C-alpha positions in Angstrom: 4.2 -21.9 18.7 0.9 -22.8 18.6 -0.8 -21.1 15.4 -3.4 -18.4 15.2 -7.0 -19.7 15.2 -7.5 -17.2 12.3 -4.6 -15.9 9.9 -3.6 -12.2 10.6 -5.5 -9.7 8.1 -2.9 -8.4 5.7 -5.1 -5.2 5.4 -7.1 -3.2 7.9 -10.3 -4.5 8.8 -13.1 -2.9 10.2 -13.8 -3.7 14.0 -15.3 -1.9 17.1 -11.8 -0.3 17.9 -11.9 1.2 14.5 -14.3 3.9 15.9 -12.1 4.8 18.9 -9.8 7.6 19.6 -9.6 11.1 18.2 -10.6 11.6 14.8 -7.4 14.0 13.8 -4.2 12.6 13.3 -1.4 14.2 14.9 0.1 14.3 11.4 -1.1 15.6 7.9 -2.9 13.5 6.0 -3.6 13.4 1.9 -7.3 13.4 2.7 -7.1 16.8 3.8 -5.8 18.2 0.9 -8.1 21.2 -0.5 -8.2 19.7 -4.2 -8.7 15.9 -4.2 -11.0 13.4 -5.5 -11.7 9.8 -4.2 -11.1 7.0 -6.9 -11.7 3.1 -7.1 -7.6 2.7 -6.5 -4.3 3.7 -6.4 -3.9 2.5 -9.8 -6.9 4.2 -10.8 -5.4 7.4 -9.6 -2.3 6.9 -11.3 -4.4 6.5 -14.7 -5.9 9.7 -13.9 -3.1 11.4 -12.8 -1.4 10.7 -16.1 -4.6 11.8 -17.9 -4.5 14.9 -16.2 -1.2 15.7 -17.3 -2.4 14.6 -20.9 0.6 12.0 -21.2 -0.1 9.8 -24.2 1.7 7.9 -27.2 5.1 9.0 -27.6 5.4 10.2 -24.2 8.4 8.7 -21.7 7.2 8.3 -18.0 10.0 7.8 -15.9 9.6 5.2 -13.1 11.5 3.5 -10.2 13.3 0.2 -10.9 11.6 -1.3 -7.2 8.2 -0.9 -8.1 4.9 -2.6 -8.4 3.2 -3.7 -11.7 0.4 -1.0 -10.3 2.6 1.7 -11.3 3.7 0.5 -14.3 0.5 -0.7 -15.9 -1.5 2.4 -16.5 1.4 4.3 -18.4 1.3 1.3 -21.0 -2.5 1.6 -21.2 -2.1 5.3 -22.2 0.4 4.0 -25.1 3.3 5.7 -23.2 6.8 4.4 -22.6 8.2 3.4 -19.4 11.8 3.9 -18.5 13.0 2.5 -15.3 15.2 4.8 -13.4 17.7 3.8 -10.4 17.1 4.4 -6.6 19.7 4.5 -3.8 19.7 2.6 -0.6 17.2 4.9 1.2 14.7 4.6 -1.9 15.2 8.0 -3.4 15.8 8.8 -7.4 19.7 8.7 -8.4 19.2 12.2 -9.9 23.0 12.0 -11.5 21.7 8.9 -13.3 18.6 10.9 -14.6 20.3 14.1 -15.4 22.7 12.0 -17.8 20.3 9.6 -19.2 16.5 11.4 -19.2 14.7 11.1 -22.6 13.7 14.1 -24.6 10.4 12.9 -24.7 10.0 13.1 -21.0 6.3 14.2 -19.6 6.5 12.9 -16.1 8.6 11.3 -13.3 7.0 9.1 -10.8 8.5 9.0 -7.2 7.2 6.7 -4.3 7.5 7.4 -0.6 8.5 3.7 -0.1 6.8 1.7 2.9 5.1 5.0 4.3 8.4 6.6 5.1 8.9 10.2 3.7 11.0 10.8 0.9 13.2 14.0 0.4 11.3 15.9 -2.4 12.9 19.2 -2.4 15.8 18.5 -4.7 13.4 16.0 -6.9 11.1 19.1 -7.3 13.9 21.6 -8.4 15.0 18.9 -11.0 11.9 18.4 -12.4 11.1 22.1 -12.6 14.5 23.0 -14.3 13.4 20.5 -17.1 9.7 21.2 -17.3 9.0 17.5 -16.4 5.5 16.9 -14.0 6.3 15.0 -11.0 4.0 12.6 -9.5 4.1 12.0 -6.0 3.3 8.3 -5.3 1.4 8.5 -1.7 0.4 5.0 -2.4 2.4 3.6 1.1 2.2 7.6 2.7 -1.2 8.4 3.6 -0.3 10.5 6.3 3.0 12.3 7.1 5.4 15.3 6.2 8.2 15.2 3.4 10.2 18.0 4.7 8.4 21.4 4.8 5.3 20.1 3.3 2.8 17.8 4.2 2.8 14.5 2.2 1.1 15.2 -1.2 2.0 18.5 -1.8 5.4 18.2 -3.5 4.0 17.0 -7.1 2.1 18.5 -9.7 -0.2 15.8 -9.1 -0.2 13.1 -6.4 -1.8 9.7 -5.7 -2.6 7.4 -2.7 -4.4 4.3 -1.9 -6.8 3.9 0.6 -7.0 0.2 1.4 -3.5 0.2 2.7 -4.6 2.4 5.6 -8.1 1.9 6.1 -10.4 -1.1 5.9 -12.4 -0.8 2.7 -12.6 -3.0 -0.2 -11.5 -0.5 -2.5 -10.6 3.1 -2.8 -7.8 5.4 -3.7 -7.1 9.2 -3.7 -6.0 11.9 -6.9 -4.7 15.0 -5.5 -3.9 18.3 -7.9 -1.5 20.9 -6.9 -1.0 22.6 -10.2 -3.2 25.6 -10.6 -3.8 24.7 -14.2 -5.0 21.1 -14.0 -8.5 19.8 -13.6 -9.9 17.4 -11.3 -11.5 14.8 -13.4 -15.3 14.1 -13.9 -15.8 10.5 -12.5 -18.8 8.1 -13.3 -21.7 7.3 -10.6 -21.7 4.1 -8.5 -24.5 1.5 -9.2 -26.6 0.6 -6.1 -25.6 -2.6 -6.5 -21.7 -1.9 -6.2 -23.0 0.7 -3.2 -24.7 -2.3 -1.4 -21.7 -4.4 -2.5 -18.7 -2.3 -0.9 -21.1 -1.6 2.6 -21.5 -5.3 2.7 -17.9 -6.4 2.0 -16.4 -4.0 4.5 -18.8 -6.0 7.3 -17.9 -9.3 6.0 -14.4 -8.5 6.4 -14.5 -7.9 9.8 -16.9 -10.6 10.8 -14.4 -13.1 9.0 -11.6 -11.7 11.3 -13.5 -11.7 14.8 -13.2 -8.3 14.9 -16.9 -7.5 15.3 -17.6 -9.3 18.6 -21.6 -9.3 18.7 -22.3 -9.7 15.4 -19.6 -12.0 14.0 -21.6 -14.9 13.9 -24.7 -13.1 12.6 -22.7 -11.5 9.8 -21.0 -14.6 8.4 -24.0 -16.3 9.0 -25.7 -14.0 6.6 -23.1 -14.7 4.1 -23.1 -18.6 4.2 -26.6 -18.4 3.8 -26.4 -16.1 0.5 -23.4 -18.3 -0.4 -25.8 -21.7 -0.3 -28.6 -20.1 -2.1 -26.6 -19.6 -4.9 -24.9 -22.6 -4.9 -28.6 -24.4 -5.0 -29.7 -22.3 -7.7 -26.6 -23.1 -9.8 -27.0 -26.6 -9.0 -23.6 -26.8 -7.0 -22.5 -28.2 -3.7 -22.8 -25.2 -1.1 -19.1 -23.9 0.3 -18.0 -21.2 2.8 -18.3 -18.0 1.3 -14.9 -16.7 0.0 -14.0 -13.4 2.5 -13.9 -10.4 0.7 -10.3 -9.2 -1.3 -9.5 -5.6 -2.2 -9.3 -5.0 -6.1 -7.6 -2.7 -8.2 -4.2 -2.5 -6.4 -2.3 -5.5 -7.8 0.5 -4.7 -5.2 -1.4 -6.5 -2.7 -0.9 -10.0 -3.6 1.5 -9.6 -6.8 -0.7 -11.8 -8.6 -0.1 -11.0 -12.4 0.2 -12.5 -15.7 1.4 -11.6 -19.1 -1.9 -9.5 -19.3 -0.5 -7.6 -16.5 -1.0 -4.2 -18.4 -4.7 -4.4 -18.3 -6.7 -2.1 -16.6 -10.6 -1.9 -16.4 -10.8 1.6 -17.8 -14.4 2.3 -16.7 -13.7 1.2 -13.1 -10.9 3.3 -13.2 -13.1 6.3 -13.9 -15.6 5.5 -11.4 -16.9 7.4 -8.1 -15.6 5.8 -4.9 -18.6 3.8 -3.3 -20.3 5.7 -0.2 -19.4 3.3 2.0 -15.6 3.1 1.2 -15.7 6.8 1.3 -17.1 7.1 4.6 -14.9 4.7 6.3 -11.9 6.5 4.8 -12.8 9.8 5.9 -14.9 9.8 9.0 -12.9 6.9 11.3 -10.6 8.2 13.8 -6.9 8.5 12.3 -4.9 9.1 15.8 -5.5 5.3 16.1 -4.2 4.3 13.1 -1.2 6.6 13.0 0.2 5.6 16.8 -0.6 1.9 16.4 1.3 1.5 13.1 4.3 3.6 14.8 4.2 1.0 17.4 4.3 -1.6 15.7 7.1 -0.5 13.3 9.1 0.3 16.4 8.5 -3.4 17.8 9.6 -4.8 14.8 12.6 -2.8 14.7 13.4 -4.0 18.1 12.7 -7.4 17.9 14.9 -8.1 14.9 17.8 -5.9 16.2 21.0 -8.0 16.6 19.7 -11.2 14.5 21.8 -12.7 12.1 20.3 -13.2 8.6 17.8 -10.4 8.8 17.7 -6.5 9.6 15.7 -3.7 9.6 15.8 -2.3 6.0 15.4 1.2 7.3 15.4 1.1 11.1 14.8 5.1 11.7 11.6 5.9 11.8 11.1 9.4 10.9 8.8 11.9 13.3 6.1 12.8 11.1 4.9 9.8 9.5 2.5 6.6 9.7 4.3 3.5 7.7 2.5 1.2 5.6 4.8 -1.8 6.3 7.7 -2.6 8.0 10.5 -3.5 5.1 12.9 -6.3 6.5 15.9 -7.0 4.6 16.6 -11.3 4.3 19.8 -12.4 3.2 18.3 -15.8 2.1 14.4 -15.1 1.6 13.5 -18.5 -0.1 12.3 -20.6 0.3 11.1 -19.4 3.8 9.0 -16.6 1.9 6.5 -19.0 0.4 6.2 -21.1 3.2 5.0 -17.7 5.1 2.6 -17.1 2.6 1.4 -20.5 2.7 1.1 -19.8 6.5 -1.1 -16.9 5.9 1.6 -14.5 7.5 1.1 -11.2 6.5 3.8 -10.5 4.4 4.6 -9.4 0.4 7.3 -9.0 -1.9 7.5 -6.8 -4.6 9.3 -10.0 -6.8 7.5 -9.7 -10.1 9.1 -6.4 -11.5 8.1 -5.4 -14.8 9.5 -7.1 -18.0 12.6 -5.9 -19.1 13.8 -3.5 -16.3 17.0 -3.1 -16.7 20.4 -3.4 -14.7 21.4 -0.2 -13.8 24.7 1.3 -11.9 24.4 2.3 -8.4 20.6 0.7 -8.8 19.2 -1.1 -5.2 15.8 -1.9 -6.9 16.5 -5.4 -7.9 18.3 -6.3 -4.7 15.2 -4.9 -2.7 12.9 -6.9 -5.0 14.5 -10.1 -3.9 15.6 -9.2 -0.6 13.4 -7.2 0.9 10.0 -8.6 2.8 7.1 -6.4 3.6 5.9 -7.4 6.9 2.2 -5.9 7.7 2.6 -3.5 10.7 -1.5 -2.2 10.5 -3.3 -0.6 13.2 -5.5 -4.0 13.3 -2.9 -6.4 14.2 -2.9 -8.1 17.7 -0.3 -8.7 20.0 -0.4 -12.1 19.4 -0.3 -11.4 15.3 2.9 -9.1 15.6 4.6 -12.4 18.3 3.6 -14.8 15.4 5.1 -13.1 12.5 8.5 -12.1 14.9 8.4 -16.1 15.4 8.0 -16.9 11.7 10.7 -14.8 10.5 13.1 -16.1 13.3 12.1 -19.7 12.7 12.4 -19.7 8.8 15.2 -17.1 8.5 17.8 -16.6 11.5 17.8 -20.0 13.1 17.5 -21.1 17.1 20.3 -18.8 18.3 18.2 -16.0 17.6 17.0 -13.6 20.5 13.5 -14.6 22.3 10.4 -12.5 21.0 9.9 -9.5 22.9 6.4 -9.7 24.9 5.9 -6.0 25.7 4.5 -4.7 22.6 3.0 -1.5 24.4 6.8 -0.7 25.3 7.5 -0.1 21.9 5.4 2.9 21.3 6.6 6.1 19.8 5.2 9.2 19.7 5.3 11.5 16.7 7.3 14.7 16.8 
């Protein structure tokens, strides 16, 4: 199979399709929450959530064994202690273990909706209420949907989300409060330079992936000229301008080191830029939900019956928009590194925080090795999707795998 002319985007990028379709989504969105503020990242939202709950030194925050360092670093920044709990095969907290082992100094429990598939939260909510422990509902993967009888983000004392995973923005998160006694933080203003940079980065990301026909060349040329002038002023050889990347949420690339606990505190307390806020709150949402559901279903069908891989959670709930497609791979290495080298939009939470223990009944550590997160966002083309399937089968399944489906539109699933 011939390679795509450009690597598929790992996250949404702006294009003319971004502005097509109805504004309202067929399922609830956390952006409609009555008490929310837009932050610079999901990680910043977690930090602000902990501050709202007055978490500090000597406090314990319960975190899942399967995690991105983004979940842990805000806890460490505030001097609190992270205690890891086991999850079951659906990604839910093992409340029996928590009941037996919860430390007396526990202030909060963080529970994610992994992969954008809503977790049942009623028993978790009741468990927290019975012990006076605050619930942080982590919706970084779940901007849209319902968890049981409530909208996503309505179960936690505080809830957080990440804008970059669902919208073509270079930054952004959401902090929402459900407890009446909590107060939204006052965030510092954004400089003019940051305002302009955010707007230009949005356009550059779209043009770099050829998603703005008629403007792609003009925008790329303008950035190449700017990059060349800067290089000349520095006495360097001009080079192609780098494609802007999102910042603030480490789980995008898992590029962490020994200093992964460090957080840019001023940036975490800064307001979101106007351009990122506008894109996140004004672009039509129905397309986002429907395309992600269609792509998730396409992957489920494409990998059905394959030896060596299978859908981790094949049943797509009716009221949600998935962030990624979680694929269980029996032997993920060295194929995963090859996929990254080829620019296939895939990630893996294989860099767990140091000291995560082996816990009874826990699938978290196994997921961190075997589960690949395949992009299924709305800005992937049919060619992108077929290439992802083809590379997975080439690297992990072998020649006996079923052929790649061609009718992607037939995989569409409408939320109930």
